[in-house]
C-alpha positions as CSV (number, residue, x, y, z in Angstrom):
1,M,72.0,127.7,107.3
2,A,73.3,130.4,105.1
3,P,73.6,129.2,101.0
4,T,77.5,129.8,100.7
5,K,78.7,131.6,97.4
6,E,79.6,129.5,94.3
7,E,83.1,130.0,93.6
8,K,84.0,131.1,90.4
9,P,85.9,128.7,87.9
10,A,89.2,129.7,87.3
11,M,89.8,131.4,83.8
12,S,91.3,128.3,81.4
13,A,94.5,129.6,79.7
14,F,93.2,130.6,76.2
15,E,90.2,133.0,77.6
16,R,93.2,134.5,80.0
17,R,95.3,134.8,76.8
18,R,92.6,136.1,74.7
19,L,91.8,138.8,77.2
20,E,95.6,139.9,77.2
21,N,95.6,139.8,73.6
22,I,92.2,142.2,73.5
23,A,93.8,144.4,75.7
24,A,97.5,145.0,73.7
25,N,95.4,144.9,70.3
26,Q,93.1,148.1,71.6
27,A,96.4,149.8,73.3
28,M,97.5,149.4,69.6
29,L,94.9,150.9,68.3
30,K,94.7,153.7,70.5
31,D,98.3,154.6,69.8
32,L,97.8,154.1,66.0
33,S,95.2,156.9,66.0
34,N,97.7,159.2,68.3
35,S,99.9,158.3,65.6
36,A,97.6,159.4,62.7
37,E,96.3,162.1,64.5
38,K,100.1,163.6,65.1
39,I,100.3,163.7,61.0
40,I,97.3,166.0,61.1
41,P,95.2,166.7,63.7
42,R,91.9,166.4,63.8
43,A,89.6,169.1,62.8
44,V,87.6,170.7,65.7
45,S,83.7,171.4,64.9
46,K,82.6,174.6,65.7
47,P,79.6,175.2,67.3
48,P,77.0,176.2,65.5
49,K,76.2,180.4,65.5
50,P,73.0,181.1,66.7
51,A,70.0,182.0,63.9
52,A,70.1,185.6,62.8
53,P,67.0,187.5,62.6
54,R,65.2,187.1,59.3
55,K,65.8,190.6,57.0
56,K,64.4,191.1,53.5
57,A,68.0,192.7,52.7
58,A,70.2,189.7,53.7
59,P,70.6,186.2,52.4
60,V,69.3,183.6,54.9
61,K,72.2,180.9,55.3
62,K,70.7,177.5,54.1
63,E,71.2,174.5,56.2
64,A,72.3,171.1,55.4
65,P,70.1,169.6,52.3
66,R,67.2,167.6,53.9
67,P,65.1,164.8,52.2
68,T,62.0,166.1,50.8
69,R,59.0,164.6,52.6
70,T,56.4,163.0,50.3
71,S,53.2,161.2,50.6
72,S,53.6,157.7,51.0
73,R,49.9,157.7,51.5
74,L,49.6,158.6,47.2
75,A,52.5,156.1,47.0
76,G,50.3,153.8,48.0
77,L,52.0,152.6,51.1
78,Q,50.4,151.4,54.3
79,A,51.8,153.1,57.5
80,D,54.1,151.3,59.2
81,S,54.6,148.8,56.1
82,E,58.8,147.2,55.7
83,T,58.8,149.9,52.3
84,A,57.5,152.5,54.0
85,K,59.9,152.4,56.6
86,R,63.2,151.7,54.1
87,K,61.8,155.0,52.1
88,A,62.2,157.1,55.1
89,E,65.6,155.3,56.1
90,E,67.5,155.6,52.3
91,E,66.0,160.0,52.1
92,E,67.9,159.7,55.8
93,A,71.0,158.0,55.3
94,F,71.9,159.9,51.8
95,V,71.3,163.2,53.7
96,K,73.4,161.6,56.6
97,E,76.5,160.1,54.9
98,S,76.8,163.5,53.0
99,V,76.9,165.3,56.1
100,Q,78.9,163.1,57.9
101,A,81.6,163.1,55.1
102,K,82.7,166.8,55.2
103,K,85.3,165.8,58.1
104,Q,89.1,166.8,57.3
105,R,91.3,164.0,55.5
106,I,94.5,163.1,56.7
107,A,96.5,165.1,53.7
108,G,100.0,164.0,52.2
109,D,101.8,160.6,52.4
110,I,101.5,158.1,55.1
111,N,104.5,155.5,55.8
112,L,103.4,152.7,57.2
113,N,105.7,151.4,59.4
114,D,105.7,155.0,61.3
115,V,102.1,154.8,62.0
116,A,102.1,151.0,63.1
117,D,103.7,149.9,66.3
118,G,103.9,146.7,64.8
119,K,102.0,145.1,68.7
120,I,99.0,142.9,66.4
121,G,101.3,141.4,63.3
122,A,104.7,142.2,61.9
123,K,106.1,145.0,60.0
124,L,104.3,145.1,56.0
125,D,107.7,144.6,54.6
126,D,107.9,141.5,56.4
127,F,104.6,140.7,56.5
128,L,104.3,140.5,52.2
129,S,108.3,139.3,51.4
130,G,106.4,136.4,50.6
131,V,103.8,138.4,47.7
132,M,106.5,140.8,46.6
133,R,108.5,137.8,45.8
134,G,66.8,138.6,55.9
135,A,66.3,135.5,56.8
136,A,66.3,134.2,60.4
137,P,70.0,133.3,61.0
138,N,71.6,130.0,60.4
139,L,68.1,129.3,58.1
140,R,69.2,128.2,54.9
141,T,67.3,129.1,51.3
142,F,69.7,126.3,49.1
143,T,70.2,123.1,51.2
144,E,72.1,120.0,50.0
145,D,69.0,118.4,48.7
146,D,68.9,121.6,46.3
147,V,72.5,120.0,44.7
148,K,71.2,116.2,44.7
149,E,67.9,117.2,43.2
150,T,69.7,118.9,40.2
151,T,68.9,117.2,37.2
152,D,71.4,118.8,34.7
153,E,74.7,117.4,35.4
154,G,76.8,119.9,34.4
155,L,75.3,122.0,37.1
156,K,75.4,119.5,39.7
157,L,79.3,118.9,39.1
158,L,79.5,123.1,39.4
159,R,77.1,123.1,42.6
160,E,78.7,120.6,43.6
161,K,82.0,121.7,43.3
162,M,81.0,125.4,44.6
163,S,79.4,123.6,48.0
164,S,82.6,121.8,48.6
165,L,84.4,124.9,49.6
166,E,85.3,124.8,53.3
167,L,85.2,127.3,56.1
168,Y,88.6,128.1,57.2
169,D,89.2,126.3,60.6
170,E,92.4,127.3,62.0
171,Y,90.8,130.2,63.9
172,P,87.5,130.7,64.5
173,P,85.5,133.3,62.5
174,N,85.1,135.1,65.3
175,S,88.6,135.3,66.5
176,I,89.7,136.6,63.5
177,K,88.8,140.5,63.7
178,I,90.4,142.3,60.9
179,T,90.1,145.4,61.5
180,P,88.8,147.6,64.5
181,E,85.3,148.4,63.0
182,R,82.4,147.5,60.8
183,I,83.8,146.5,57.2
184,Y,82.7,148.1,54.2
185,A,85.7,146.7,51.6
186,L,87.0,143.6,50.8
187,G,90.0,142.5,48.4
188,F,92.1,139.5,47.6
189,H,95.6,140.0,46.8
190,P,96.0,139.1,43.0
191,T,98.7,136.3,43.8
192,E,97.8,132.7,43.7
193,D,100.5,131.7,46.1
194,K,98.6,132.3,48.9
195,P,95.4,134.1,50.4
196,L,96.0,137.9,51.2
197,I,93.1,139.2,52.3
198,F,92.8,143.2,52.6
199,A,89.6,145.1,54.5
200,G,88.6,148.5,55.0
201,D,86.6,149.9,57.7
202,K,84.1,152.6,58.2
203,I,86.7,155.0,60.5
204,G,89.4,154.4,57.8
205,N,91.4,151.1,58.9
206,L,93.2,149.4,56.2
207,G,93.5,145.3,57.8
208,I,95.7,142.5,56.1
209,F,95.5,139.0,56.9
210,D,97.2,136.2,55.6
211,A,94.8,133.5,55.4
212,S,97.9,130.4,55.4
213,Q,99.3,131.2,58.3
214,T,98.3,127.9,60.4
215,G,98.1,127.7,63.8
216,A,101.3,125.3,63.7
217,T,103.0,128.0,62.1
218,V,102.0,130.4,64.9
219,K,103.3,127.5,67.3
220,A,106.6,127.0,65.8
221,E,107.5,130.8,65.7
222,E,105.8,132.5,68.5
223,N,105.4,129.5,71.0
224,D,108.6,126.9,71.2
225,D,108.7,127.0,74.9
226,D,105.1,128.0,75.7
227,D,103.2,124.7,75.4
228,E,100.3,126.4,77.5
229,G,100.0,129.2,74.8
230,A,100.8,127.3,71.6
231,E,97.3,125.2,72.1
232,D,95.5,128.4,71.2
233,P,97.2,130.8,68.8
234,E,95.6,133.8,68.0
235,P,96.3,135.0,64.4
236,T,98.8,137.5,63.1
237,I,96.5,140.8,61.9
238,T,98.5,143.9,60.5
239,A,96.4,146.8,60.5
240,Y,96.6,151.1,59.5
241,K,95.0,153.7,59.6
242,V,95.2,155.1,56.0
243,H,92.3,157.5,55.7
244,S,90.1,159.2,58.4
245,R,86.8,158.3,57.3
246,T,84.9,155.1,55.5
247,I,87.3,153.1,53.5
248,S,84.5,152.7,50.5
249,S,86.2,150.2,48.5
250,L,89.4,148.2,47.4
251,V,91.5,147.9,43.7
252,F,94.4,146.0,42.9
253,P,96.4,147.1,39.9
254,A,97.2,144.4,37.3
255,D,100.7,144.3,38.6
256,G,99.6,143.5,42.3
257,N,102.2,146.1,43.5
258,S,100.2,148.4,45.3
259,V,96.5,148.6,46.1
260,Y,94.5,150.9,45.6
261,S,91.7,152.8,48.7
262,S,89.1,155.2,48.5
263,S,87.5,157.0,51.3
264,Y,84.5,159.5,52.4
265,D,87.4,161.4,53.4
266,S,87.4,162.4,49.7
267,S,91.0,160.8,49.1
268,V,92.1,158.1,46.9
269,R,95.4,157.0,48.0
270,R,97.6,153.8,46.6
271,L,99.6,151.8,49.4
272,D,102.8,150.8,47.5
273,L,103.6,147.1,49.0
274,Q,107.8,147.3,48.9
275,K,108.1,150.7,50.1
276,G,105.0,150.8,52.7
277,I,104.2,154.4,52.0
278,A,100.1,155.2,51.4
279,V,100.4,157.8,48.7
280,E,97.7,160.4,48.3
281,V,97.1,160.0,44.3
282,F,93.3,162.0,44.7
283,A,91.8,164.7,46.9
284,P,89.7,167.8,45.5
285,D,92.3,171.1,45.1
286,S,91.0,172.5,47.8
287,S,90.0,171.5,51.5
288,D,86.2,173.2,51.5
289,T,85.3,171.1,48.6
290,E,84.5,167.0,49.6
291,L,83.9,164.9,47.3
292,P,83.1,161.5,49.3
293,I,84.1,158.8,47.1
294,S,81.8,155.6,47.4
295,C,83.6,153.5,44.8
296,I,86.6,153.3,42.8
297,D,87.9,151.4,39.7
298,V,91.2,151.4,38.5
299,P,91.1,149.5,34.4
300,H,94.2,147.3,33.8
301,Q,94.7,148.5,30.2
302,D,95.9,151.9,31.8
303,P,96.6,151.7,35.5
304,N,97.4,155.0,35.0
305,L,93.7,156.5,35.2
306,I,91.1,156.7,38.0
307,F,87.7,156.7,38.2
308,F,85.1,157.7,40.7
309,S,82.3,158.5,42.4
310,T,80.6,160.2,44.5
311,L,77.4,160.2,47.5
312,E,76.6,163.2,45.8
313,G,76.1,161.3,42.4
314,S,78.7,162.8,40.6
315,F,81.3,160.8,38.7
316,G,84.9,161.2,37.8
317,R,88.1,160.7,36.0
318,H,91.7,161.0,37.5
319,D,95.0,161.0,35.7
320,I,97.8,160.5,37.5
321,R,100.2,161.8,34.8
322,T,98.2,165.1,35.0
323,P,96.7,165.0,38.5
324,K,95.2,169.1,37.6
325,E,93.2,167.8,34.8
326,T,90.5,166.0,36.9
327,E,86.9,165.9,35.1
328,V,84.1,165.2,36.9
329,W,80.4,164.8,35.6
330,Q,76.9,165.5,37.8
331,L,75.6,162.3,36.3
332,T,72.3,162.7,39.1
333,D,71.4,164.7,42.0
334,K,71.5,161.3,44.1
335,K,73.9,159.1,45.5
336,I,75.7,156.5,43.1
337,G,76.4,153.3,45.6
338,G,78.5,152.1,43.3
339,F,79.9,151.5,39.8
340,S,82.1,148.9,37.7
341,L,83.9,149.4,34.5
342,H,83.4,146.6,31.6
343,P,87.0,144.8,32.2
344,L,87.7,144.2,28.5
345,Y,85.9,147.5,27.8
346,P,86.7,150.0,29.9
347,Y,84.7,153.0,28.4
348,L,81.5,150.9,29.4
349,L,80.3,152.4,32.5
350,A,77.3,150.6,35.0
351,T,75.9,153.1,37.9
352,A,73.8,152.4,40.2
353,S,71.8,154.8,42.4
354,L,69.7,155.8,44.8
355,D,67.4,157.4,42.3
356,R,66.6,153.6,41.4
357,T,67.9,153.5,38.3
358,L,71.0,151.2,36.6
359,K,72.7,153.6,33.6
360,I,75.0,152.1,31.0
361,W,77.6,155.3,29.7
362,D,79.6,155.3,27.1
363,L,82.9,157.3,28.1
364,R,83.9,157.6,24.4
365,K,81.6,160.6,23.9
366,I,81.1,163.6,26.2
367,T,78.0,165.6,25.5
368,G,77.2,169.1,26.9
369,K,78.7,172.3,27.8
370,G,80.0,173.2,31.0
371,E,78.6,171.8,34.2
372,S,75.9,169.5,32.0
373,R,78.5,167.8,30.0
374,I,78.2,164.1,30.5
375,P,79.5,160.9,28.7
376,H,76.9,159.5,26.1
377,L,73.6,157.5,27.8
378,I,73.3,154.5,26.5
379,G,70.6,153.1,28.3
380,E,69.0,152.8,31.8
381,H,66.7,150.6,34.2
382,E,64.3,151.8,37.0
383,S,63.8,149.6,39.8
384,R,61.0,149.9,42.5
385,L,63.2,150.7,45.1
386,S,67.3,152.2,45.2
387,V,69.8,150.5,43.1
388,S,73.0,149.4,45.6
389,H,75.5,148.4,43.1
390,A,76.3,147.9,39.4
391,S,78.7,145.0,38.3
392,F,80.2,144.3,35.7
393,S,81.8,140.6,34.3
394,A,84.0,140.2,31.5
395,T,81.6,138.6,29.7
396,G,79.3,141.6,29.5
397,N,77.1,140.8,32.5
398,I,75.5,143.5,34.7
399,A,74.8,141.9,38.0
400,T,72.8,145.2,40.6
401,T,71.1,144.6,44.2
402,S,68.5,146.8,44.4
403,Y,66.1,147.5,47.9
404,D,63.4,146.0,46.4
405,D,64.7,142.6,47.0
406,T,66.0,141.4,44.0
407,I,69.6,141.0,42.3
408,K,68.9,141.8,38.5
409,I,71.5,140.2,35.9
410,Y,71.5,142.0,32.2
411,S,73.2,140.3,29.3
412,Y,75.1,142.3,26.7
413,P,77.8,139.9,25.1
414,D,78.2,141.9,22.2
415,A,79.1,145.1,24.2
416,G,82.4,145.5,22.4
417,S,80.9,145.7,18.9
418,W,79.1,149.0,20.0
419,K,80.1,151.7,18.2
420,V,79.6,155.3,19.8
421,G,76.6,156.9,20.2
422,H,74.8,153.3,20.2
423,E,71.7,153.5,22.3
424,L,70.2,150.7,24.0
425,D,66.1,150.8,24.0
426,S,63.7,150.1,26.8
427,E,63.5,146.6,25.9
428,L,67.1,146.0,25.5
429,M,67.7,146.9,29.2
430,E,65.3,144.4,31.2
431,P,67.2,142.1,32.9
432,T,67.2,138.5,31.8
433,T,67.4,137.0,35.2
434,T,65.8,138.0,38.2
435,I,66.5,136.6,41.3
436,R,64.8,137.4,45.0
437,H,67.2,138.1,47.4
438,N,66.8,139.7,51.0
439,N,68.6,143.2,50.6
440,Q,67.4,144.3,53.9
441,T,70.2,145.3,55.9
442,G,69.1,147.8,57.7
443,R,71.4,150.7,59.4
444,W,73.4,148.0,61.1
445,V,74.6,146.3,58.7
446,T,76.6,146.7,55.6
447,I,75.2,147.1,52.0
448,L,75.0,143.5,50.1
449,K,77.1,144.3,46.6
450,P,77.2,141.1,44.2
451,Q,80.8,141.0,43.0
452,W,82.1,139.4,40.3
453,Q,85.3,136.6,39.8
454,E,87.6,138.7,37.5
455,K,89.0,135.7,35.9
456,P,87.8,132.7,37.1
457,A,90.4,130.1,36.0
458,D,88.4,127.2,35.8
459,G,86.3,130.2,32.8
460,I,82.9,129.9,34.8
461,S,81.1,133.5,35.2
462,K,79.8,133.6,38.6
463,F,79.3,136.4,41.6
464,V,79.3,136.0,45.0
465,I,76.7,137.9,47.8
466,G,76.6,138.4,51.6
467,N,73.0,136.3,52.6
468,M,71.5,137.9,55.5
469,G,70.6,134.3,57.2
470,R,74.8,134.6,58.3
471,F,75.7,132.9,54.8
472,V,77.3,134.1,51.6
473,D,75.7,133.2,48.3
474,V,77.4,132.1,44.9
475,F,75.8,132.6,42.0
476,A,75.7,131.9,37.7
477,S,75.5,134.4,35.4
478,D,72.6,132.9,34.1
479,G,71.2,133.2,37.9
480,Q,71.3,129.5,39.0
481,Q,72.2,129.4,42.9
482,L,75.5,127.1,43.0
483,A,76.2,127.5,46.7
484,Q,75.4,128.8,50.0
485,L,78.4,128.9,52.2
486,G,78.5,129.0,55.7
487,G,79.9,127.5,58.7
488,E,80.2,126.9,63.0
489,G,80.5,130.4,64.8
490,I,79.6,132.6,62.7
491,S,77.7,135.3,64.5
492,A,77.3,137.8,62.5
493,V,76.5,138.4,58.5
494,P,79.3,138.1,56.7
495,A,77.5,141.2,54.1
496,V,80.7,142.5,52.5
497,A,81.6,139.3,50.6
498,Q,84.7,139.1,47.6
499,F,85.9,136.0,45.4
500,H,89.6,136.0,44.6
501,P,90.7,137.5,41.0
502,S,91.5,133.6,39.6
503,Q,91.1,131.5,42.3
504,N,87.9,129.7,43.8
505,W,88.5,131.4,46.9
506,I,85.6,133.3,48.9
507,A,85.7,136.0,51.8
508,G,82.9,137.8,53.9
509,G,83.8,140.5,56.3
510,T,81.2,141.4,58.9
511,A,79.8,144.5,60.5
512,R,82.1,143.7,64.1
513,G,85.6,143.5,61.8
514,K,85.6,139.8,61.6
515,L,86.5,137.6,58.6
516,C,84.7,134.5,57.4
517,F,86.9,132.8,54.2
518,W,86.0,129.6,53.1
519,R,88.2,127.9,49.9
């Protein structure tokens, strides 16, 4: 008797709706990209010219910069070792990112209500109306036993408090796709009324998610007469394309009326949350000049100042009131992956670079002449491999991550008393705490960066960082681990982690554009 074909099970209502939503979102994003291209068409890359025969009298056209090959044997690295592979990847990544960044950016201001068609969420004015008014996956390195066995009562209470944060369960983590592509930057709106999370992705999309919205709310608003569809509501995501390249960082000014975004397309935009306009507040004067921006900071003391670092090792200060007087200093010939200003003394700057150093600078004193002008160097510390990010806390601590698989914490509680010209010797530039932490993200996961809570309501200085085991780690300023947050349904590393400025709300973004949220 011939075997009969097995009948396929009928598609569930949830699966049918999920596929319909995916198709609708993909169509919307395609329309969104087309709308952005209508504003400024993409640059058409020209085919490379054939190399001309070498002539003594004619200069030879230089190729794109390539990393200098160095001997791993002389450096004491074994062939095929993980360290040797990482060394090669770092050199290749710097050149690749610099070349990719040299693509045409979208010029001028962008009206978000003109760009988006509203298929994946409400218009911006409706959406924000309430506000304006290395390890093996899932293998824990910090467990409940670590909390229970803590002998210090104060530390134990803090660990219990932070470990009790629960994964947002209104929607499965895999269904909260806040951006189409890999997340590179996250930010919380400073409002304490409800958690509003912003995310920037690899191709310049800015996604917004209101984590106070529940499945019941969606059911009441969208599915009054559709009982079948109401059982499995989809999260409402608002997304806009505001840059043509990777969004590298997001910053909220103190008033919370806008959000600044920086990009590898060499621009900084300020999105007015009331008007729905993304204004270009900084870009190089010439379209031929490229400054792929890796990080920005806007001091609360003066929101007219924007500080930025680049993939080419420079650091700049731009005053919105005098846009033609931007100052740019070449601090290193390697990529500056991240930096931050001291929240209370924004003239103090900490930079992290591919040249393997943490450096602290004083912007009150600029030395040198011409292109050699740079801020005063207070001190530096060199790690074994490149340093990815340097994050300054209000208490004077600096947290860094490095590819040598460490988080280092440097403590300067008296930083506010440093006079102009102050210098730190090598001993004072040593970290007070070094934490072993797997930072081997590779090329498919966004680089892990520590982020301090700006103004903790509980008065306890702490920071978050992604964990390669598909968790988010929470640490105190003395290096004590407070929690390791995870949950069912997290299928990728929440590499980009962010604290709410004051509340104990934590978000994590993945390479798939998915969002995890704990509260």
